[in-house]
N, CA and C of each residue as an Amber inpcrd file, in Angstrom:
protein
   774
 120.1170000  25.3580000 102.0150000 121.4750000  25.4520000 101.4690000
 122.3230000  26.3890000 102.3130000 123.5150000  25.9680000 102.6190000
 124.4710000  26.8270000 103.3050000 125.1520000  27.7140000 102.2640000
 124.9110000  29.0200000 102.3350000 125.4840000  29.9390000 101.3570000
 126.9600000  30.2390000 101.6180000 127.4760000  29.7760000 102.7270000
 128.8930000  29.9540000 103.0550000 129.2870000  31.4280000 103.1490000
 128.3810000  32.2420000 103.6980000 128.6830000  33.6700000 103.8460000
 128.6300000  34.1210000 105.3070000 128.5200000  33.1810000 106.2290000
 128.4880000  33.5500000 107.6410000 129.7870000  34.2440000 108.0340000
 129.6260000  35.3850000 108.7170000 130.7460000  36.2110000 109.1900000
 131.5450000  36.8670000 108.0650000 131.0840000  36.7480000 106.8280000
 131.7360000  37.4260000 105.7070000 131.2020000  38.8630000 105.6050000
 132.0560000  39.7670000 105.1270000 131.7120000  41.1820000 105.0560000
 131.1980000  41.5650000 103.6720000 130.0490000  42.2570000 103.6590000
 129.4480000  42.7680000 102.4280000 129.0850000  44.2420000 102.6130000
 129.0210000  44.9470000 101.4950000 128.5100000  46.3180000 101.4650000
 127.1840000  46.3100000 100.7070000 126.1880000  46.9970000 101.2570000
 124.9090000  47.1810000 100.5670000 124.5880000  48.6680000 100.5780000
 124.4390000  49.2600000  99.4000000 124.0310000  50.6600000  99.3320000
 122.5190000  50.7330000  99.1240000 121.9470000  51.8630000  99.5170000
 120.4880000  51.9930000  99.4490000 119.8000000  50.9340000 100.2830000
 120.3180000  50.7040000 101.4920000 119.9510000  49.5120000 102.2480000
 118.8480000  49.6530000 103.2760000 118.0430000  50.7160000 103.2250000
 117.0060000  50.8770000 104.2450000 115.5890000  50.8670000 103.6840000
 115.4470000  50.5670000 102.4040000 114.1150000  50.5530000 101.7970000
 114.1020000  49.6030000 100.6050000 112.9230000  49.0870000 100.2810000
 112.7340000  48.3040000  99.0750000 113.6810000  47.1290000  98.9420000
 114.2600000  46.9820000  97.7410000 115.1700000  45.8720000  97.4800000
 116.3650000  45.8840000  98.4310000 116.9240000  47.0620000  98.6660000
 118.1030000  47.1550000  99.5140000 117.8620000  46.6170000 100.9090000
 116.7390000  46.9960000 101.5110000 116.4200000  46.5240000 102.8550000
 116.1900000  45.0180000 102.8630000 115.4930000  44.5150000 101.8590000
 115.2510000  43.0720000 101.7780000 116.5630000  42.3060000 101.6650000
 117.5100000  42.8300000 100.8980000 118.8200000  42.1870000 100.7580000
 119.5820000  42.2320000 102.0800000 119.5510000  43.3830000 102.7470000
 120.1990000  43.5090000 104.0520000 119.6560000  42.4700000 105.0240000
 118.3520000  42.3660000 105.1210000 117.7380000  41.4300000 106.0680000
 118.0760000  39.9850000 105.7280000 118.0880000  39.6620000 104.4380000
 118.4100000  38.2950000 104.0180000 119.8590000  37.9380000 104.3420000
 120.7810000  38.8490000 104.0510000 122.1880000  38.5840000 104.3440000
 122.4310000  38.4340000 105.8440000 121.7460000  39.2420000 106.6240000
 121.8980000  39.1300000 108.0740000 121.3390000  37.8020000 108.5910000
 120.2540000  37.3450000 107.9920000 119.7030000  36.0430000 108.3710000
 120.6900000  34.9140000 108.0730000 121.5360000  35.1360000 107.0680000
 122.5500000  34.1400000 106.7060000 123.8250000  34.2880000 107.5230000
 123.8450000  35.2490000 108.4530000 124.9880000  35.4050000 109.3430000
 126.0770000  36.3280000 108.8670000 125.8150000  37.0970000 107.8010000
 126.8390000  37.9780000 107.2500000 127.0620000  39.2090000 108.1330000
 128.1950000  39.8640000 107.9050000 128.4990000  41.1750000 108.4790000
 128.3070000  42.2080000 107.3770000 127.7460000  43.3760000 107.7290000
 127.3990000  44.3470000 106.6930000 127.8780000  45.7550000 107.0070000
 128.2260000  46.4570000 105.9410000 128.3150000  47.9110000 105.9420000
 127.1610000  48.3980000 105.0760000 126.2660000  49.1690000 105.6610000
 125.0430000  49.5840000 104.9700000 125.0440000  51.0950000 104.7920000
 124.7560000  51.5090000 103.5660000 124.6290000  52.9340000 103.2620000
 123.2000000  53.2820000 102.9030000 122.7770000  54.4740000 103.2860000
 121.5170000  55.0670000 102.8470000 121.5530000  56.5450000 103.2170000
 120.6070000  57.2930000 102.7200000 120.5580000  58.7260000 103.0370000
 120.0330000  58.9740000 104.4490000 119.0510000  58.1850000 104.8730000
 118.3480000  58.4600000 106.1210000 119.0680000  57.9370000 107.3490000
 119.5230000  58.8080000 108.2150000 120.2390000  58.3910000 109.4140000
 119.3390000  57.6370000 110.3840000 118.0840000  58.0360000 110.4790000
 117.1730000  57.4040000 111.4330000 116.9860000  55.9250000 111.1030000
 116.7430000  55.6230000 109.8330000 116.5550000  54.2260000 109.4280000
 117.8360000  53.4210000 109.6110000 118.9760000  54.0380000 109.3530000
 120.2510000  53.3540000 109.5570000 120.4940000  53.0740000 111.0380000
 120.1790000  54.0510000 111.8710000 120.3450000  53.8540000 113.3130000
 119.4590000  52.7140000 113.8080000 118.2700000  52.5880000 113.2160000
 117.3640000  51.5070000 113.5970000 117.9930000  50.1460000 113.2770000
 118.6350000  50.0400000 112.1160000 119.3200000  48.7980000 111.7690000
 120.4240000  48.4900000 112.7750000 121.1840000  49.5350000 113.1460000
 122.2380000  49.3450000 114.1200000 121.7120000  48.8790000 115.4660000
 120.5700000  49.4480000 115.8640000 119.9520000  49.0390000 117.1320000
 119.5000000  47.5800000 117.0840000 118.9790000  47.1580000 115.9350000
 118.4580000  45.7970000 115.8070000 119.5640000  44.7490000 115.7710000
 120.6620000  45.0710000 115.0780000 121.6630000  44.0380000 114.7890000
 123.0260000  44.2840000 115.4400000 123.1490000  45.3670000 116.1730000
 124.3790000  45.6010000 116.9300000 125.6150000  45.6870000 116.0520000
 126.6930000  45.0500000 116.4880000 127.9710000  45.1900000 115.7800000
 128.0520000  44.3880000 114.4840000 126.9670000  43.7130000 114.1130000
 126.9520000  43.0280000 112.8110000 126.6820000  43.9950000 111.6700000
 126.2370000  45.2140000 111.9960000 125.9390000  46.2190000 110.9840000
 126.6920000  47.5150000 111.2930000 127.4750000  47.9760000 110.3270000
 128.0760000  49.2990000 110.3820000 127.3620000  50.1710000 109.3630000
 127.1850000  51.4400000 109.6740000 126.3780000  52.2930000 108.7990000
 127.1790000  53.4870000 108.3050000 126.8020000  53.9160000 107.0820000
 127.3510000  55.1300000 106.4920000 126.1810000  55.9090000 105.9070000
 125.8550000  57.0330000 106.5280000 124.7430000  57.8530000 106.0570000
 125.2300000  58.8440000 105.0090000 124.3960000  59.0630000 103.9870000
 124.7390000  60.0710000 102.9960000 124.4340000  59.6400000 101.5800000
 124.6060000  60.5630000 100.6630000 124.3160000  60.3790000  99.2450000
 125.4230000  59.5480000  98.5920000 125.0970000  58.3420000  98.1820000
 126.0910000  57.4260000  97.6360000 126.6960000  57.9240000  96.3280000
 126.0530000  58.8760000  95.6830000 126.5980000  59.3810000  94.4180000
 127.7600000  60.3510000  94.6330000 128.0860000  60.6570000  95.8840000
 129.1900000  61.5660000  96.1710000 130.4640000  60.7920000  96.4980000
 131.5890000  61.3440000  96.1010000 132.8820000  60.7020000  96.3620000
 133.1440000  60.5730000  97.8600000 132.6910000  61.5610000  98.6290000
 132.9670000  61.5530000 100.0670000 132.3250000  60.3570000 100.7590000
 131.0980000  60.0350000 100.3940000 130.4010000  58.9070000 101.0180000
 131.0420000  57.5880000 100.5870000 131.3860000  57.4600000  99.3220000
 132.0690000  56.2480000  98.8570000 133.3900000  56.0600000  99.6040000
 134.1420000  57.1490000  99.7730000 135.4110000  57.0590000 100.4950000
 135.1920000  56.6330000 101.9460000 134.1180000  57.1110000 102.5710000
 133.8260000  56.7400000 103.9530000 133.5260000  55.2470000 104.0770000
 132.8100000  54.6920000 103.0880000 132.5250000  53.2490000 103.0990000
 133.8260000  52.4510000 103.1050000 134.7610000  52.8430000 102.2550000
 135.9940000  52.0600000 102.1480000 136.9580000  52.3430000 103.3010000
 136.8150000  53.4820000 103.9590000 137.5670000  53.7070000 105.1990000
 137.1000000  52.7480000 106.2890000 135.8000000  52.4410000 106.2950000
 135.2670000  51.5180000 107.2950000 135.7600000  50.0870000 107.0640000
 136.0090000  49.7480000 105.8190000 136.5230000  48.3960000 105.5390000
 137.9190000  48.2330000 106.1380000 138.7130000  49.2780000 106.0430000
 139.9750000  49.3840000 106.7870000 140.8450000  48.1280000 106.7330000
 141.1270000  47.6630000 105.5170000 142.0550000  46.5460000 105.3700000
 141.4620000  45.1700000 105.5560000 140.1670000  45.0920000 105.8820000
 139.5310000  43.7850000 106.0350000 139.2250000  43.1680000 104.6700000
 139.0070000  41.8740000 104.6670000 138.5490000  41.1970000 103.4650000
 137.1070000  41.6060000 103.1850000 136.7880000  41.8470000 101.9290000
 135.4310000  42.1960000 101.5060000 134.9410000  41.1310000 100.5420000
 133.8030000  40.5170000 100.8690000 133.2900000  39.4120000 100.0610000
 132.5450000  39.8920000  98.8190000 131.7360000  40.9330000  98.9920000
 130.9370000  41.3990000  97.8640000 130.2720000  42.7250000  98.1590000
 129.7180000  43.3150000  97.1100000 129.0600000  44.6090000  97.2460000
 127.8070000  44.6450000  96.3820000 126.7260000  45.1440000  96.9610000
 125.4730000  45.3440000  96.2350000 125.3550000  46.8250000  95.9250000
 125.3710000  47.1580000  94.6500000 125.4090000  48.5420000  94.1850000
 123.9870000  48.9290000  93.7830000 123.3460000  49.7000000  94.6530000
 121.9040000  49.9080000  94.5590000 121.5360000  51.3350000  94.9660000
 120.6820000  51.9700000  94.1730000 120.1430000  53.2920000  94.5240000
 118.9390000  53.5600000  93.6320000 118.2160000  54.6050000  93.9340000
 117.0450000  54.9750000  93.1330000 117.4390000  55.5300000  91.7750000
 116.4110000  55.8330000  90.9860000 116.6490000  56.3240000  89.6370000
 116.2020000  57.7570000  89.4490000 116.4200000  58.3040000  88.2530000
 116.0260000  59.6740000  87.9430000 114.5140000  59.7840000  87.7430000
 113.9980000  60.9940000  87.6660000 112.5450000  61.1620000  87.5000000
 112.0390000  60.6160000  86.1740000 110.7700000  60.2490000  86.1630000
 110.1230000  59.7950000  84.9260000 109.9460000  60.9780000  83.9830000
 110.4600000  60.8340000  82.7570000 110.3610000  61.8960000  81.7530000
 110.3960000  61.2700000  80.3640000 109.7450000  61.9480000  79.4200000
 109.9070000  61.5690000  78.0190000 111.1510000  62.2620000  77.4740000
 111.6420000  61.7850000  76.3270000 112.8170000  62.4260000  75.7380000
 112.5310000  63.8890000  75.4310000 111.3620000  64.1790000  74.8820000
 111.0430000  65.5490000  74.4820000 110.9340000  66.4990000  75.6640000
 110.6670000  65.9580000  76.8380000 110.5610000  66.8040000  78.0340000
 111.9090000  67.0800000  78.6970000 112.9520000  66.3610000  78.2900000
 114.2360000  66.5230000  78.9660000 114.9960000  67.7460000  78.4710000
 115.8050000  68.2720000  79.3880000 116.8160000  69.2710000  79.0510000
 118.1810000  68.6020000  79.1890000 119.2030000  69.2110000  78.6410000
 120.5330000  68.6060000  78.7080000 120.9910000  68.4720000  80.1590000
 120.5410000  69.3710000  81.0200000 120.9060000  69.2850000  82.4390000
 120.3040000  68.0420000  83.1010000 119.1550000  67.5860000  82.6120000
 118.5640000  66.3570000  83.1350000 119.4550000  65.1580000  82.8370000
 120.0750000  65.1710000  81.6620000 120.9860000  64.0770000  81.2910000
 122.2580000  64.1190000  82.1290000 122.7410000  65.3380000  82.4110000
 123.9140000  65.4640000  83.2750000 123.6270000  64.8920000  84.6600000
 122.4620000  65.2140000  85.2110000 122.0840000  64.7200000  86.5370000
 121.8870000  63.2000000  86.5180000 121.3210000  62.6880000  85.4370000
 121.1090000  61.2440000  85.3270000 122.4350000  60.4980000  85.2840000
 123.4140000  61.0550000  84.5930000 124.7530000  60.4460000  84.5820000
 125.3270000  60.4020000  85.9960000 125.1700000  61.5010000  86.7360000
 125.6890000  61.5550000  88.1020000 124.9820000  60.5470000  89.0110000
 123.6750000  60.4130000  88.8460000 122.8900000  59.5990000  89.7820000
 122.8450000  58.1190000  89.4200000 123.1340000  57.7730000  88.1560000
 122.9770000  56.3860000  87.7310000 124.2420000  55.7060000  87.2180000
 125.2420000  56.4570000  86.8350000 126.4160000  55.8260000  86.2270000
 127.7310000  56.2020000  86.9020000 127.9950000  57.4920000  87.0700000
 129.3110000  57.9230000  87.5310000 129.7050000  57.2760000  88.8520000
 128.8290000  57.3290000  89.8410000 129.1910000  56.8030000  91.1630000
 129.4010000  55.2890000  91.1440000 128.6950000  54.6110000  90.2290000
 128.8740000  53.1620000  90.1280000 130.2580000  52.8120000  89.5680000
 130.7470000  53.6470000  88.6780000 132.1190000  53.4730000  88.1930000
 133.1030000  53.6780000  89.3470000 132.8930000  54.7410000  90.1200000
 133.7810000  55.0690000  91.2340000 133.8070000  53.9510000  92.2760000
 132.6470000  53.4870000  92.7080000 132.5960000  52.4750000  93.7630000
 133.1160000  51.1190000  93.2580000 132.9140000  50.8480000  91.9740000
 133.4500000  49.6180000  91.3860000 134.9680000  49.6340000  91.4040000
 135.5650000  50.7530000  91.0190000 137.0220000  50.8510000  91.0290000
 137.5840000  50.6790000  92.4400000 136.9180000  51.2640000  93.4250000
 137.3690000  51.1200000  94.8210000 137.2780000  49.6530000  95.2580000
 136.1650000  49.0030000  94.9250000 135.9990000  47.5950000  95.3060000
 137.0330000  46.7070000  94.6200000 137.3300000  47.0040000  93.3700000
 138.2830000  46.1760000  92.6320000 139.6930000  46.2440000  93.2230000
 140.0390000  47.3680000  93.8430000 141.3450000  47.4500000  94.5080000
 141.4780000  46.3530000  95.5630000 140.3650000  46.0380000  96.2300000
 140.3580000  44.9830000  97.2490000 140.2420000  43.6100000  96.5990000
 139.2820000  43.4670000  95.6890000 139.0090000  42.1580000  95.0900000
 140.2060000  41.6040000  94.3240000 140.9210000  42.4620000  93.6080000
 142.0680000  41.9950000  92.8400000 143.1890000  41.5170000  93.7530000
 143.3570000  42.1830000  94.8900000 144.3820000  41.7590000  95.8520000
 144.0620000  40.4050000  96.4700000 142.7590000  40.1640000  96.7080000
 142.3980000  38.9110000  97.3880000 141.9730000  37.8030000  96.4300000
 141.9610000  38.1170000  95.1080000 141.5850000  37.1330000  94.0830000
 140.1810000  36.5800000  94.3060000 139.2800000  37.4520000  94.7220000
 137.9010000  37.0290000  94.9680000 137.0330000  38.2670000  95.1610000
 135.8000000  38.1850000  94.6710000 134.8370000  39.2570000  94.9290000
 133.5680000  39.0790000  94.1310000 132.4990000  39.6370000  94.6640000
 131.1940000  39.5890000  94.0000000 130.6620000  41.0160000  93.8430000
 130.4020000  41.4030000  92.6030000 129.7920000  42.6990000  92.2930000
 128.3800000  42.4500000  91.7850000 127.3930000  43.0450000  92.4500000
 125.9930000  42.9020000  92.0370000 125.3920000  44.2920000  91.8640000
 124.8680000  44.5520000  90.6800000 124.3040000  45.8570000  90.3390000
 122.7880000  45.7350000  90.2330000 122.0740000  46.5140000  91.0300000
 120.6130000  46.5100000  90.9940000 120.1430000  47.5270000  89.9660000
 119.6280000  47.0280000  88.8420000 119.1720000  47.9290000  87.7930000
 117.6610000  47.7370000  87.5510000 117.2350000  47.3780000  86.3700000
 115.8090000  47.2890000  86.0660000 115.5980000  46.4350000  84.8270000
 114.4370000  45.7990000  84.7590000 114.1000000  45.0200000  83.5620000
 113.9580000  45.9090000  82.3350000 113.9150000  47.2230000  82.5300000
 113.8240000  48.1390000  81.3890000 115.0800000  48.1190000  80.5350000
 116.1690000  47.5160000  81.0210000 117.3540000  47.3900000  80.1630000
 117.1080000  46.3750000  79.0570000 116.0750000  45.5470000  79.2040000
 115.7210000  44.5760000  78.1680000 114.4450000  44.9590000  77.4260000
 113.5680000  45.6770000  78.1010000 112.3100000  46.1040000  77.4890000
 111.9650000  47.4850000  78.0580000 112.4070000  48.5570000  77.3850000
 112.2420000  49.9060000  77.9290000 110.7770000  50.2810000  78.1600000
 110.5760000  51.1080000  79.1780000 109.2490000  51.6570000  79.4600000
 109.1450000  53.0840000  78.9400000 107.9610000  53.4550000  78.4990000
 107.7360000  54.8200000  78.0530000 107.9250000  55.7940000  79.2170000
 108.3400000  57.0110000  78.8800000 108.5040000  58.1010000  79.8510000
 109.5720000  57.8260000  80.9100000 110.4630000  56.9040000  80.6240000
 111.6010000  56.6550000  81.5240000 112.9120000  56.7240000  80.7360000
 113.0200000  57.6980000  79.8600000 114.1500000  57.7350000  78.9410000
 115.4890000  57.8670000  79.6660000 115.5280000  58.6180000  80.7610000
 116.7940000  58.7980000  81.4760000 117.2510000  57.4850000  82.1080000
 116.3280000  56.8090000  82.7840000 116.6480000  55.5180000  83.3920000
 116.9510000  54.4720000  82.3320000 116.1130000  54.3960000  81.2950000
 116.3340000  53.4160000  80.2270000 117.7390000  53.5430000  79.6420000
 118.1870000  54.7640000  79.4430000 119.4640000  55.0120000  78.7710000
 120.6590000  54.7430000  79.6770000 120.6350000  55.3240000  80.8680000
 121.7960000  55.2120000  81.7440000 121.9570000  53.8060000  82.3300000
 120.8430000  53.1180000  82.5770000 120.9590000  51.7440000  83.0800000
 121.5470000  50.8200000  82.0040000 121.2420000  51.0890000  80.7540000
 121.8810000  50.3140000  79.6820000 123.3860000  50.5410000  79.6640000
 123.8090000  51.7600000  79.9790000 125.2490000  52.0350000  80.0560000
 125.8950000  51.2170000  81.1690000 125.1930000  51.0640000  82.2970000
 125.7150000  50.2380000  83.3930000 125.8670000  48.7910000  82.9320000
 124.8680000  48.2810000  82.2260000 124.9340000  46.9000000  81.7340000
 126.1410000  46.7150000  80.8120000 126.3690000  47.6680000  79.9350000
 127.5300000  47.5830000  79.0470000 128.8380000  47.5950000  79.8090000
 128.9100000  48.4320000  80.8420000 130.1070000  48.4800000  81.6690000
 130.3340000  47.1500000  82.3860000 129.2640000  46.6070000  82.9790000
 129.3880000  45.3730000  83.7570000 129.7930000  44.2000000  82.8640000
 129.1820000  44.1080000  81.6900000 129.5220000  43.0110000  80.7800000
 130.9990000  43.0690000  80.3820000 131.4610000  44.2640000  80.0590000
 132.8580000  44.4280000  79.6540000 133.7990000  44.1170000  80.8140000
 133.4890000  44.6710000  81.9830000 134.3110000  44.4320000  83.1690000
 134.3840000  42.9470000  83.5150000 133.2520000  42.2720000  83.4210000
 133.2170000  40.8560000  83.8050000 134.2170000  40.0260000  83.0050000
 134.4130000  40.3900000  81.7420000 135.3700000  39.6730000  80.9050000
 136.8120000  39.9290000  81.3570000 137.0510000  41.1340000  81.8610000
 138.4020000  41.5160000  82.2490000 138.8480000  40.8590000  83.5520000
 137.8970000  40.5570000  84.4470000 138.2810000  40.0770000  85.7830000
 137.8420000  38.6430000  86.0660000 137.2810000  37.9760000  85.0810000
 136.7370000  36.6320000  85.3110000 137.7910000  35.6480000  85.8100000
 139.0050000  35.7740000  85.3440000 140.0630000  34.8300000  85.7380000
 140.6380000  35.1380000  87.1200000 140.1570000  36.2230000  87.7460000
 140.6720000  36.6550000  89.0540000 139.7470000  36.2630000  90.2020000
 138.7740000  35.4040000  89.9370000 137.8440000  35.0200000  90.9880000
 136.7800000  36.0580000  91.2790000 136.6220000  37.0170000  90.3810000
 135.6810000  38.1220000  90.5800000 134.5460000  37.9870000  89.5770000
 133.3180000  38.0460000  90.0580000 132.1620000  38.0280000  89.1680000
 131.4270000  39.3530000  89.2610000 130.7680000  39.7270000  88.1650000
 129.9950000  40.9680000  88.1010000 128.7010000  40.6710000  87.3570000
 127.5790000  40.9020000  88.0050000 126.2770000  40.6060000  87.4250000
 125.2720000  41.7200000  87.7130000 124.2940000  41.8150000  86.8350000
 123.2100000  42.7890000  86.9700000 121.9190000  42.0520000  87.3220000
 121.1990000  42.5650000  88.3110000 119.8520000  42.0900000  88.5970000
 118.8810000  43.0820000  87.9770000 117.9230000  42.5660000  87.2020000
 117.0010000  43.4220000  86.4490000 115.5600000  43.1570000  86.8810000
 115.1420000  43.7310000  88.0070000 113.7790000  43.4740000  88.4920000
 112.7200000  44.1880000  87.6770000 111.5670000  43.5250000  87.5660000
 110.3970000  44.1470000  86.9810000 109.5410000  44.7660000  88.0760000
 108.2330000  44.7070000  87.8960000 107.3200000  45.3500000  88.8420000
 107.2840000  44.5800000  90.1640000 107.7460000  45.2260000  91.2150000
 107.7090000  44.6600000  92.5610000 106.9350000  45.5970000  93.4850000
 106.3740000  45.0270000  94.5190000 105.5940000  45.8190000  95.4680000
 106.5260000  46.4720000  96.4860000 107.2460000  47.4920000  96.0210000
 108.1710000  48.2590000  96.8500000 107.8580000  49.7450000  96.6610000
 108.4210000  50.6070000  97.5050000 108.1730000  52.0450000  97.3500000
 108.5700000  52.5990000  95.9810000 109.5110000  51.9430000  95.3050000
 109.9840000  52.4390000  94.0130000 108.8980000  52.4310000  92.9440000
 107.8800000  51.5830000  93.1080000 106.8440000  51.5160000  92.0810000
 105.9080000  52.7090000  92.1510000 105.9510000  53.4310000  93.2520000
 105.0260000  54.5510000  93.4350000 105.1720000  55.6000000  92.3410000
 106.4230000  55.8650000  91.9270000 106.6030000  56.8930000  90.8810000
 106.0270000  56.4430000  89.5500000 106.0810000  55.1370000  89.2600000
 105.4810000  54.6300000  88.0350000 103.9570000  54.7220000  88.1050000
 103.4250000  54.3980000  89.2830000 101.9760000  54.4750000  89.4800000
 101.5000000  55.9090000  89.3140000 102.1850000  56.8450000  89.9370000
 101.7810000  58.2600000  89.8510000 101.8840000  58.7700000  88.4230000
 102.9340000  58.3730000  87.7320000 103.1150000  58.8150000  86.3490000
 102.0270000  58.2710000  85.4370000 101.6860000  56.9890000  85.5980000
 100.6280000  56.3930000  84.7820000  99.2660000  57.0150000  85.1040000
  99.0200000  57.2720000  86.3840000  97.7570000  57.8830000  86.7870000
  97.6030000  59.2670000  86.1700000  98.6870000  60.0230000  86.1550000
  98.6500000  61.3660000  85.5740000  98.4510000  61.3080000  84.0710000
  99.2110000  60.4390000  83.3990000  99.1280000  60.3620000  81.9400000
  97.7680000  59.8770000  81.4470000  97.1280000  58.9710000  82.2090000
  95.8460000  58.4010000  81.7890000  94.6480000  59.0760000  82.4670000
  94.9330000  60.0180000  83.3610000  93.8840000  60.7230000  84.1010000
  92.9800000  59.7390000  84.8480000  93.6190000  58.8570000  85.5980000
  92.8980000  57.8780000  86.4160000  93.4480000  57.9260000  87.8380000
  92.8260000  57.2130000  88.7460000  93.3030000  57.1840000  90.1240000
  94.5660000  56.3390000  90.2260000  95.3360000  56.5540000  91.2840000
  96.5380000  55.7580000  91.4870000  96.1980000  54.2860000  91.7280000
  95.0730000  54.0370000  92.3710000  94.6470000  52.6530000  92.5860000
  94.3920000  51.9600000  91.2500000  93.7140000  52.6780000  90.3470000
  93.4580000  52.0990000  89.0180000  94.7610000  51.8980000  88.2500000
  95.6690000  52.8590000  88.4000000  96.9530000  52.7570000  87.7040000
  97.7390000  51.5460000  88.1940000  97.7190000  51.2910000  89.4970000
  98.4450000  50.1410000  90.0420000  97.8320000  48.8370000  89.5550000
  96.5180000  48.7900000  89.4260000  95.8530000  47.5910000  88.9000000
  96.2530000  47.3420000  87.4490000  96.3610000  48.4180000  86.6620000
  96.7700000  48.2730000  85.2650000  98.1930000  47.7250000  85.1650000
  99.0780000  48.2240000  86.0190000 100.4550000  47.7350000  86.0270000
 100.4910000  46.2580000  86.4070000  99.7180000  45.9010000  87.4290000
  99.6910000  44.5020000  87.8780000  99.1960000  43.5830000  86.7740000
  98.2440000  44.0520000  85.9730000  97.7120000  43.2330000  84.8780000
  98.7550000  42.9430000  83.8110000  99.7970000  43.7760000  83.7340000
 100.8630000  43.5250000  82.7630000 101.7440000  42.3440000  83.1700000
 101.7210000  41.9820000  84.4490000 102.5790000  40.9130000  84.9650000
 101.8980000  39.5700000  84.7150000 102.5420000  38.7120000  83.9650000
 101.8950000  37.4750000  83.5080000 101.5510000  36.5170000  84.6410000
 102.3210000  36.5490000  85.7260000 102.0000000  35.6550000  86.8360000
 100.8220000  36.1610000  87.6580000 100.4060000  37.4160000  87.4100000
  99.1930000  37.9340000  88.0290000  99.3730000  38.7120000  89.3210000
 100.6240000  38.9760000  89.7190000 100.8510000  39.7230000  90.9540000
 102.2020000  40.4160000  90.8930000 102.3670000  41.4350000  91.7260000
 103.6400000  42.1310000  91.8070000 104.6580000  41.2800000  92.5620000
 105.9230000  41.4850000  92.2520000 106.9760000  40.7170000  92.8890000
 107.1640000  41.0630000  94.3570000 107.7610000  40.1280000  95.0940000
 108.0820000  40.2890000  96.5060000 109.5900000  40.5130000  96.6150000
 109.9810000  41.6170000  97.2240000 111.4040000  41.9550000  97.3370000
 112.2000000  40.8770000  98.0620000 111.5580000  40.1330000  98.9480000
 112.2740000  39.0820000  99.6870000 112.6800000  37.9360000  98.7680000
 111.8640000  37.6510000  97.7600000 112.2400000  36.6130000  96.8000000
 113.4610000  37.0480000  96.0000000 113.4470000  38.3080000  95.5710000
 114.5990000  38.8290000  94.8360000 115.8520000  38.8010000  95.7100000
 115.6870000  39.1450000  96.9830000 116.8350000  39.1760000  97.8980000
 117.4760000  37.7980000  98.0440000 116.6780000  36.7500000  98.0060000
 117.2400000  35.4020000  98.1190000 118.1020000  35.0760000  96.9000000
 117.6860000  35.5530000  95.7260000 118.5060000  35.3850000  94.5290000
 119.8250000  36.1500000  94.6530000 119.7420000  37.3840000  95.1250000
 120.9410000  38.2050000  95.2750000 121.9170000  37.5710000  96.2610000
 121.3850000  37.0500000  97.3700000 122.2480000  36.4120000  98.3660000
 123.0180000  35.2430000  97.7510000 122.3500000  34.4720000  96.9080000
 123.0230000  33.3540000  96.2460000 124.0930000  33.8580000  95.2800000
 123.7810000  34.9090000  94.5160000 124.7540000  35.4790000  93.5810000
 125.9760000  36.0090000  94.3310000 125.7630000  36.4810000  95.5530000
 126.8630000  36.9870000  96.3710000 127.6970000  35.8690000  96.9980000
 127.2230000  34.6510000  96.9180000 127.8830000  33.5370000  97.5980000
 128.9130000  32.8550000  96.6950000 129.7620000  32.0020000  97.2700000
 130.7220000  31.2510000  96.4580000 130.0600000  30.3000000  95.4590000
 128.7980000  29.9220000  95.7110000 128.1050000  28.9880000  94.8180000
 127.9190000  29.5450000  93.4020000 127.9800000  30.8660000  93.2470000
 127.7010000  31.4800000  91.9380000 128.9550000  31.6800000  91.0940000
 130.0130000  30.9740000  91.4070000 131.3180000  31.2280000  90.7770000
 131.3350000  31.0680000  89.2630000 130.3370000  30.3710000  88.6940000
 130.3190000  30.1320000  87.2490000 129.3820000  31.0970000  86.5230000
 128.8450000  32.0740000  87.2400000 127.9080000  33.0320000  86.6490000
 128.5280000  34.4230000  86.6990000 128.7930000  34.9980000  85.5540000
 129.3240000  36.3590000  85.5030000 128.9390000  37.0240000  84.1860000
 128.8320000  38.3400000  84.2200000 128.4680000  39.1140000  83.0310000
 127.0210000  38.9800000  82.6250000 126.1770000  38.5050000  83.5420000
 124.7820000  38.2540000  83.2040000 123.8560000  39.3810000  83.6930000
 122.7840000  39.5750000  82.9620000 121.7040000  40.4580000  83.3960000
 120.5040000  39.5670000  83.6630000 120.2060000  39.3760000  84.9360000
 119.2220000  38.3860000  85.3750000 117.8910000  39.0690000  85.6530000
 116.8840000  38.7320000  84.8480000 115.5630000  39.3420000  85.0020000
 114.7430000  38.6240000  86.0590000 113.9960000  39.4040000  86.8340000
 112.9790000  38.8750000  87.7340000 111.7590000  39.7600000  87.5280000
 110.9120000  39.3540000  86.5790000 109.8800000  40.2740000  86.0900000
 108.4860000  39.6720000  85.9910000 108.2950000  38.4400000  86.4420000
 106.9610000  37.8400000  86.3930000 106.4360000  37.5880000  85.0060000
 107.3380000  37.5520000  84.0090000 106.9310000  37.2400000  82.6440000
 106.5890000  38.4380000  81.7760000 106.9140000  39.6520000  82.2340000
 106.5680000  40.8490000  81.4590000 107.3800000  40.9550000  80.1780000
 108.6850000  40.6370000  80.2530000 109.5500000  40.7950000  79.0810000
 109.1730000  39.7620000  78.0220000 108.9250000  40.2210000  76.8120000
 108.4410000  39.3360000  75.7500000 109.5760000  38.7700000  74.8900000
 110.7330000  39.3910000  74.9120000 111.8350000  38.9500000  74.0660000
 112.3810000  37.5950000  74.5080000 112.9310000  36.8380000  73.5470000
 113.4550000  35.5100000  73.8670000 114.7100000  35.5610000  74.7040000
 115.3620000  36.7330000  74.7930000 116.5520000  36.8860000  75.6310000
 116.1970000  37.4680000  76.9880000 114.9180000  37.5050000  77.3300000
 114.4710000  38.0840000  78.6140000 114.8540000  37.2670000  79.7910000
């Protein structure tokens, strides 16, 4: 299928590891132009070396206003097709273990910056009557995991924001959707493995096997498969899909709305 995104400009945050890197590689294979953000300058420079002028990079913490402003300075009046809003989550904690400062930090790391970058993107999308907003969250917005109270709570706030926003801009050619991945074989699963190993007093290898057994298809997800879904959502073909939270979880979610 021709996704019709060749030479189109996209932004991908958190683009040098896990889901973000897989999405970057998939979009580049489809001929897109990218602005990629991540904290690590070395990994970003490697992308620039590999893909030349098809990739522009912005190093730094995406939760800061300065880095978001730098991304949009690079766009510099060009048309922007879509943006993948992606970053890591807060530490694994139970509610009883949290302090109020942990909630403040979780708001900063999971919600506030997404509001800021969405508003910046909408300034462009509304002018051009077109745009794709894709938010990388977690299947825990449909089936929460124990000891992830900060992520469970703040990611649900993102879903509420996206659903509401999608209704406001649907007639403007702008779609907004959430991707809700379950257990995938990416670096992000390491914190879940370590947390389970500690709580159950078992090895990390045993903990990873236990997590894998929860997945009904019998294996952890491949980030490249998820990236192909995201690329389609970013394309013009997805024009009739908005306000959705799309799970990719291998059958873990038991609810009928999963």
